[in-house]
C-alpha positions in Angstrom: -76.4 -12.0 240.8 -76.7 -15.5 242.3 -79.0 -14.1 245.0 -81.2 -12.5 242.3 -81.4 -15.7 240.3 -82.3 -17.7 243.4 -85.1 -15.3 244.2 -86.4 -15.6 240.6 -86.3 -19.4 240.8 -88.2 -19.4 244.1 -90.9 -17.0 242.7 -91.3 -19.2 239.6 -91.7 -22.3 241.8 -94.3 -20.5 244.0 -96.3 -19.4 241.0 -96.4 -22.9 239.6 -97.6 -24.2 243.0 -100.3 -21.5 243.2 -101.8 -22.6 239.9 -102.4 -26.1 241.3 -101.3 -27.7 238.1 -101.1 -31.4 237.6 -98.6 -32.3 234.9 -98.5 -35.6 233.2 -97.6 -37.3 229.9 -93.9 -36.8 230.1 -93.0 -35.1 233.4 -90.1 -37.2 234.6 -90.7 -39.8 232.0 -88.3 -39.6 229.1 -90.1 -42.4 227.1 -93.5 -40.8 227.0 -93.2 -37.0 227.4 -89.6 -35.8 227.6 -87.9 -37.6 224.7 -86.1 -34.9 222.7 -86.0 -37.3 219.8 -89.8 -37.2 219.3 -91.5 -34.8 216.9 -93.3 -32.9 219.6 -90.4 -32.3 221.9 -90.5 -28.5 221.3 -94.2 -28.4 222.4 -95.2 -27.6 226.0 -98.9 -27.8 226.2 -101.6 -27.1 228.8 -105.3 -27.8 228.7 -107.4 -25.5 230.9 -111.0 -25.9 232.0 -113.5 -24.1 234.3 -114.6 -27.2 236.2 -112.9 -30.5 237.1 -111.9 -33.5 235.0 -113.6 -36.8 235.8 -117.1 -35.4 235.6 -118.1 -37.4 232.5 -118.3 -34.2 230.5 -116.9 -33.7 227.0 -114.0 -32.0 228.7 -112.8 -35.4 229.7 -113.2 -36.5 226.0 -111.0 -33.5 225.0 -108.4 -34.5 227.5 -108.3 -38.0 226.1 -107.5 -36.6 222.7 -104.8 -34.3 224.0 -103.3 -37.2 226.1 -103.2 -39.4 223.0 -101.3 -36.8 221.1 -98.9 -36.2 224.0 -98.2 -39.9 224.3 -97.7 -40.3 220.6 -95.6 -37.3 219.8 -93.8 -37.0 223.1 -94.6 -33.5 224.5 -95.4 -32.3 228.0 -99.1 -31.9 228.8 -100.4 -30.1 231.9 -104.0 -30.0 233.0 -105.3 -26.9 234.8 -108.7 -27.2 236.5 -111.2 -24.9 238.2 -110.3 -21.7 236.3 -112.8 -18.9 236.5 -113.4 -16.8 233.4 -112.3 -13.7 235.3 -109.0 -15.4 236.1 -108.4 -17.0 232.7 -106.2 -14.2 231.3 -103.8 -14.2 234.3 -103.7 -18.0 234.4 -102.8 -18.2 230.7 -100.2 -15.5 231.1 -98.7 -17.4 234.0 -98.6 -20.6 231.9 -96.9 -18.7 229.1 -94.4 -17.3 231.6 -93.5 -20.9 232.5 -92.7 -21.8 228.9 -96.1 -23.2 227.9 -96.4 -22.6 224.1 -99.7 -24.5 223.4 -102.9 -23.6 225.3 -106.0 -25.8 224.8 -109.5 -24.8 225.8 -112.2 -27.4 225.2 -115.1 -24.9 225.3 -115.9 -21.3 224.8 -115.5 -20.2 228.4 -112.1 -18.6 227.8 -112.5 -17.3 224.3 -112.4 -13.6 225.4 -109.0 -14.3 227.0 -107.7 -16.2 223.9 -108.8 -13.4 221.6 -107.1 -10.9 223.9 -103.8 -12.8 224.4 -103.2 -14.5 221.1 -102.2 -11.3 219.2 -99.9 -10.4 222.1 -98.2 -13.8 222.0 -97.7 -14.7 218.4 -95.2 -17.5 219.3 -97.9 -19.3 221.4 -100.5 -21.4 219.7 -104.0 -21.8 221.1 -106.7 -24.4 220.5 -110.3 -23.5 221.0 -112.0 -26.9 220.8 -115.6 -25.9 220.8 -116.0 -22.3 219.6 -115.0 -20.5 216.5 -112.2 -18.0 216.7 -111.6 -16.5 213.3 -108.8 -14.4 211.8 -106.0 -15.2 214.4 -103.3 -17.3 212.7 -102.1 -18.7 216.0 -105.5 -20.0 217.0 -107.0 -23.2 215.7 -110.7 -23.6 216.5 -113.7 -25.7 215.7 -117.4 -25.7 216.2 -120.0 -28.4 215.8 -123.3 -29.2 214.3 -124.4 -31.0 217.4 -128.0 -31.0 216.1 -127.0 -33.6 213.5 -126.1 -36.3 216.0 -129.0 -35.3 218.2 -131.3 -35.6 215.2 -130.3 -39.3 214.7 -130.8 -39.9 218.4 -134.2 -38.3 218.4 -135.2 -40.4 215.4 -134.1 -43.5 217.3 -136.2 -42.5 220.3 -139.2 -41.6 218.1 -139.2 -45.0 216.5 -138.6 -47.0 219.8 -141.0 -45.2 222.1 -144.1 -47.1 223.1 -145.6 -44.2 225.1 -145.0 -41.5 222.5 -143.3 -39.5 225.2 -139.6 -38.9 225.1 -137.4 -36.2 226.8 -134.2 -34.2 226.6 -132.3 -33.0 229.6 -129.7 -30.3 229.1 -127.7 -28.3 231.7 -128.1 -24.6 230.7 -130.1 -23.1 227.9 -127.5 -21.7 225.4 -126.5 -21.9 221.8 -124.9 -25.4 222.0 -127.7 -26.8 224.2 -130.3 -25.4 221.7 -128.6 -27.4 218.9 -128.9 -30.6 221.0 -132.4 -29.8 222.0 -133.9 -28.8 218.7 -132.0 -31.4 216.8 -133.4 -34.1 219.1 -136.9 -32.8 218.8 -136.7 -32.6 215.0 -135.4 -36.2 214.8 -138.2 -37.6 217.0 -140.9 -35.8 215.2 -139.5 -36.5 211.7 -140.1 -40.2 212.2 -143.1 -40.0 214.5 -145.5 -37.1 214.2 -147.4 -38.3 217.3 -144.5 -38.1 219.7 -144.3 -35.5 222.5 -140.8 -34.2 223.4 -140.2 -32.7 226.8 -137.1 -30.5 227.3 -135.8 -29.7 230.8 -132.6 -28.1 232.1 -130.8 -28.8 235.3 -129.0 -25.4 235.6 -125.9 -27.3 236.6 -123.2 -29.5 235.1 -122.4 -31.3 238.4 -125.6 -31.8 240.4 -126.2 -35.5 240.0 -129.2 -35.4 242.3 -130.9 -32.8 240.1 -130.4 -35.0 237.1 -132.0 -37.9 239.0 -134.9 -35.8 240.2 -135.8 -34.7 236.7 -135.5 -38.2 235.3 -137.7 -39.5 238.2 -140.3 -36.9 237.3 -140.2 -37.6 233.6 -140.4 -41.4 234.0 -143.3 -41.0 236.4 -145.1 -39.0 233.6 -144.8 -41.9 231.2 -141.6 -40.9 229.3 -139.8 -44.0 228.2 -136.6 -42.5 226.6 -134.5 -39.7 228.0 -131.5 -38.1 226.2 -129.3 -36.3 228.7 -126.6 -33.8 227.8 -125.8 -32.3 231.2 -122.3 -33.5 232.0 -122.2 -35.1 235.5 -126.0 -34.7 235.9 -126.3 -37.5 233.3 -125.2 -40.0 236.0 -128.3 -39.1 237.9 -130.5 -39.9 234.9 -128.7 -43.2 234.5 -129.4 -44.0 238.2 -133.1 -43.2 237.8 -133.3 -45.4 234.7 -131.8 -48.3 236.6 -134.1 -47.8 239.6 -137.3 -47.5 237.5 -136.2 -50.4 235.2 -138.6 -51.7 232.6 -139.3 -49.3 229.7 -137.6 -46.4 231.4 -134.6 -46.2 229.1 -131.8 -43.6 228.8 -129.3 -42.5 226.2 -125.7 -41.2 226.8 -123.4 -38.4 225.6 -119.8 -37.3 226.0 -117.7 -40.4 225.1 -120.8 -42.6 225.0 -120.9 -43.3 228.7 -121.9 -46.9 228.1 -119.6 -48.2 230.8 -121.5 -46.2 233.5 -124.8 -48.1 233.0 -124.2 -50.8 230.4 -127.6 -52.4 230.7 -129.7 -49.2 230.4 -128.0 -46.9 227.8 -129.1 -47.9 224.4 -127.3 -45.3 222.3 -125.4 -42.0 222.7 -124.9 -38.8 220.8 -121.2 -37.9 220.9 -119.1 -34.9 220.0 -115.7 -36.2 219.0 -113.7 -33.3 220.4 -111.1 -35.9 221.3 -110.4 -36.5 217.6 -110.5 -32.7 216.9 -108.0 -31.9 219.6 -105.8 -34.7 218.6 -105.8 -33.6 215.0 -105.0 -30.0 215.8 -102.0 -31.1 217.9 -100.9 -33.6 215.2 -101.1 -30.7 212.7 -98.9 -28.6 215.0 -96.3 -31.3 215.3 -96.2 -32.1 211.6 -96.1 -28.4 210.4 -99.7 -28.4 209.1 -101.1 -25.9 211.6 -104.6 -24.7 210.7 -105.0 -21.4 212.5 -107.2 -18.5 211.6 -109.9 -20.6 209.9 -112.5 -22.3 212.3 -113.3 -25.8 211.3 -117.0 -26.8 211.2 -117.6 -30.3 212.3 -120.7 -32.4 211.8 -121.6 -36.0 210.8 -119.8 -35.6 207.5 -116.5 -34.5 209.1 -116.7 -37.0 211.9 -117.1 -34.3 214.5 -120.3 -35.7 215.9 -121.8 -39.2 215.8 -124.5 -41.6 217.1 -123.1 -44.7 218.8 -125.0 -47.8 219.8 -124.5 -49.6 223.0 -121.6 -52.0 223.2 -123.7 -54.4 225.2 -124.6 -57.0 222.6 -127.6 -58.3 224.4 -129.1 -54.8 224.8 -128.1 -53.8 221.2 -130.1 -56.8 219.9 -133.3 -55.3 221.3 -133.0 -52.5 218.7 -134.8 -53.8 215.6 -132.7 -53.9 212.4 -135.3 -51.9 210.4 -134.9 -49.1 213.0 -131.2 -49.0 212.6 -131.6 -49.1 208.8 -133.9 -46.0 209.0 -131.4 -44.2 211.2 -128.6 -45.0 208.7 -130.9 -43.7 205.9 -131.4 -40.4 207.8 -127.7 -40.2 208.5 -126.9 -40.3 204.7 -129.5 -37.7 204.0 -128.0 -35.4 206.6 -124.5 -36.0 205.3 -125.6 -35.3 201.7 -127.3 -32.1 202.7 -130.8 -33.4 201.7 -131.8 -32.9 205.4 -130.6 -29.7 207.0 -131.2 -30.2 210.7 -132.5 -27.3 212.7 -130.3 -26.0 215.6 -132.3 -23.0 216.7 -135.9 -22.2 217.7 -136.5 -20.3 214.4 -134.9 -23.1 212.3 -137.1 -25.7 214.1 -140.2 -23.7 213.4 -139.3 -23.5 209.7 -138.2 -27.1 209.4 -140.1 -29.3 206.9 -141.4 -32.5 208.4 -142.8 -35.3 206.2 -146.5 -35.2 205.8 -148.5 -37.5 207.9 
């Protein structure tokens, strides 16, 4: 029997190593993660992503929210990177086998696996941070009206532009990117009927050079404001803005990204998945779990927002009447007076003010 138990322990250790997991927020630290006296001591969580952390994507924002909850409530949090969708089910099953009872996915890449495994594992809770998963009581999920924050950013660009040429750079054309794209276009044209909005896609979330090449091209064509929403590709846009200088400005995304280029990023459209993940985890700890009913998050709910630069000197270049107009539009979106388009058809049917 001892020999069998030894073999089992060895296999478990090997499996943990093969997953290439990096555990933090409590492993070996009784104060921050392993304190049995804290509310979350019965939670063992893992956040899984398809790429890597540290790429300036919203996955890093999600991680920050999870880390905050782990620190505050004292549970173990493991991060699992570079998981292919084809391997997601086996990875999640392995985690569950190791005692993980909270699986967090910041986007929709693993939704098929979550929908498959959640009914089979009713004692395990899942968080889908950026895609709706209805009717499963052990799955808390959220989705966003990204077009609303993009609308405000587009309006800002439409009022600030001197060339009447602004641009959007996304990574891949999909439902979420459409919301960013059409929301941004709608905002720019809502305040400036003469503005031209160019949309381009990098086809990558990690090719910094591609982001820079596209920005170089756009700035050379007279674009003076670019709104990137292409994860790590954004840094290429920031570099291009820095090199061109002058009126070649950029916006940010994710957590704001102001620290990456503080003298060139005037404002950012952000998706507060950090707050959403934190709240779901807090709900789990406090017995207020909201599974089965996807939460829709927009400006009103604090799920998306427009942030201005933290550089006071740069912020001072944005006229107060422009900020006031943006705030006016914010209130109209929150109240429902303006329903921002998030698809091609909605954009085509959107009512713009008469010239």
